[in-house]
C-alpha positions in Angstrom: -6.6 -17.4 15.6 -5.1 -20.3 13.7 -6.5 -23.8 12.7 -4.1 -25.4 15.2 -6.2 -23.8 17.9 -9.3 -25.8 16.8 -9.6 -29.0 18.8 -10.6 -32.2 17.2 -13.7 -32.3 19.5 -15.0 -29.2 17.8 -16.0 -30.9 14.6 -16.9 -34.3 13.1 -14.0 -36.5 12.0 -14.7 -36.1 8.3 -13.8 -32.4 8.5 -10.3 -33.1 9.8 -8.7 -33.0 6.4 -10.0 -29.5 5.8 -8.9 -28.2 9.2 -5.4 -29.8 8.7 -5.1 -28.3 5.2 -5.1 -24.8 6.6 -2.1 -25.4 8.9 -0.7 -22.7 11.2 -2.1 -19.6 9.4 -4.3 -16.8 10.7 -7.9 -17.3 9.7 -8.2 -14.0 7.8 -4.9 -14.5 6.0 -5.9 -17.9 4.8 -9.4 -16.8 3.7 -7.7 -14.1 1.5 -4.7 -16.1 0.3 -6.7 -19.2 -0.6 -9.2 -17.2 -2.6 -6.4 -15.5 -4.6 -4.6 -18.8 -5.1 -7.8 -20.3 -6.6 -8.5 -17.3 -8.8 -4.9 -17.3 -10.1 -5.1 -21.1 -10.8 -8.4 -21.1 -12.8 -8.4 -17.6 -14.4 -6.6 -18.5 -17.6 -8.0 -22.0 -18.2 -9.6 -22.7 -21.5 -13.3 -23.4 -21.7 -12.4 -27.0 -22.6 -10.4 -27.4 -19.5 -13.1 -25.8 -17.3 -15.7 -28.3 -18.7 -13.4 -31.4 -18.7 -14.6 -34.5 -16.8 -12.1 -37.4 -16.4 -15.1 -39.7 -15.9 -18.8 -39.3 -16.7 -19.9 -39.0 -13.1 -17.1 -36.7 -12.0 -17.3 -32.9 -11.6 -15.9 -30.3 -13.9 -13.9 -27.4 -12.7 -17.0 -25.2 -13.1 -18.9 -27.7 -11.0 -16.3 -27.5 -8.3 -16.4 -23.7 -8.4 -20.1 -23.7 -7.9 -19.8 -26.3 -5.2 -17.3 -24.1 -3.3 -19.7 -21.2 -3.6 -22.7 -23.2 -2.3 -20.7 -24.9 0.5 -19.3 -21.6 1.7 -22.8 -20.1 1.9 -24.1 -23.0 3.8 -21.1 -23.0 6.2 -21.5 -19.3 6.8 -25.2 -19.8 7.5 -24.4 -22.4 10.1 -21.7 -20.1 11.6 -24.2 -17.2 11.8 -26.9 -19.3 13.4 -24.5 -20.8 16.0 -22.8 -17.4 16.7 -26.2 -16.1 17.7 -26.7 -18.9 20.2 -29.4 -20.5 18.0 -29.8 -24.1 19.3 -31.8 -25.3 16.3 -30.3 -28.5 14.8 -29.4 -27.9 11.2 -29.5 -30.5 8.5 -26.7 -31.4 6.2 -27.0 -31.2 2.5 -26.3 -33.5 -0.5 -23.5 -31.7 -2.3 -23.9 -34.0 -5.4 -27.5 -33.1 -5.7 -26.7 -29.4 -5.4 -24.1 -29.7 -8.2 -26.5 -31.6 -10.4 -29.0 -28.8 -10.0 -26.7 -25.8 -10.0 -26.2 -25.1 -13.7 -22.5 -24.4 -12.9 -21.3 -25.8 -16.3 -23.6 -23.4 -18.1 -22.2 -20.3 -16.3 -19.5 -18.0 -17.5 -16.2 -18.3 -15.7 -16.1 -14.5 -15.0 -19.5 -14.7 -13.3 -18.5 -17.7 -11.2 -15.3 -16.1 -10.1 -17.0 -12.8 -9.3 -19.6 -14.6 -7.2 -16.9 -16.6 -5.4 -15.1 -13.4 -4.6 -18.2 -11.7 -3.3 -19.2 -14.7 -1.2 -15.7 -14.8 0.3 -15.7 -11.1 1.0 -19.0 -11.5 2.7 -17.7 -14.4 4.8 -14.7 -12.4 5.9 -17.0 -9.5 6.9 -19.2 -11.9 8.9 -16.3 -13.5 10.7 -14.8 -10.1 11.5 -18.1 -9.2 13.2 -17.7 -12.2 15.6 -16.4 -11.7 19.2 -13.9 -14.2 20.6 -16.8 -15.8 22.5 -18.9 -16.2 19.4 -16.1 -18.2 17.7 -16.3 -20.8 20.6 -20.1 -21.3 20.4 -21.4 -24.5 18.8 -24.4 -26.2 17.4 -25.4 -29.4 15.6 -25.2 -29.5 11.9 -25.3 -32.7 9.8 -25.9 -34.7 12.9 -22.6 -33.6 14.5 -21.5 -30.9 17.0 -19.4 -28.2 15.4 -18.1 -24.9 16.7 -18.2 -21.6 14.8 -14.4 -21.4 14.6 -14.2 -24.9 13.1 -16.8 -23.8 10.4 -14.6 -20.7 9.7 -11.5 -22.9 9.0 -13.4 -25.6 7.1 -14.2 -23.1 4.4 -10.6 -22.4 3.3 -9.6 -25.9 4.0 -12.4 -27.3 1.8 -11.3 -25.0 -1.0 -7.6 -26.0 -0.6 -8.7 -29.6 -0.7 -10.5 -29.1 -4.0 -7.6 -27.0 -5.5 -5.3 -30.0 -5.1 
C-alpha cells in the first residue's frame, strides 16, 4: 500500500502536506526509512544545536523529537480505535500545549531517540496486524473524518515535514 492510494476524501485538508510528503513508497518501507533518516540526521548534533531556538516561541530539535513521539502515539491510538470499528468521536490535541508540558528539552538525546525507535517499532507492529479491510475503516478525530490508512501515512509524512 502506498500513499498515492489514499484519497483526499480520507482525511482533512490540513493533512495533505503529510500524505504528499510520503510519495509513492510502501507504507512499511517509509516507516522504517524515515525513522533511520531522522536518527542519522540528529544523532551527532551537539547539545547546543539540539536546544537551539531561532525565536523565543519556536521549538528546539528536542521539542520536535518529543512532539513526533507524542503525535505518533496519538495517531496510533486513533488508528487502533478506528480499526476496531469504534465509532467514538475522538478529540484533537493542542500540540503546543503538549510540547510546553513535555520536558523534552530536559531529556537526554539517547533517551529521546530510543523512545522514538520503540514507538515506531510498536506502530509498525500494530499496522502489520491490520487486515486490508481495517485500513479502510474510518472515524472522526479532531472534528474530521479520517481513515486508518490515512493515519498510517500521516505519521511518516509528519516526521518528514519536521525533518525539513
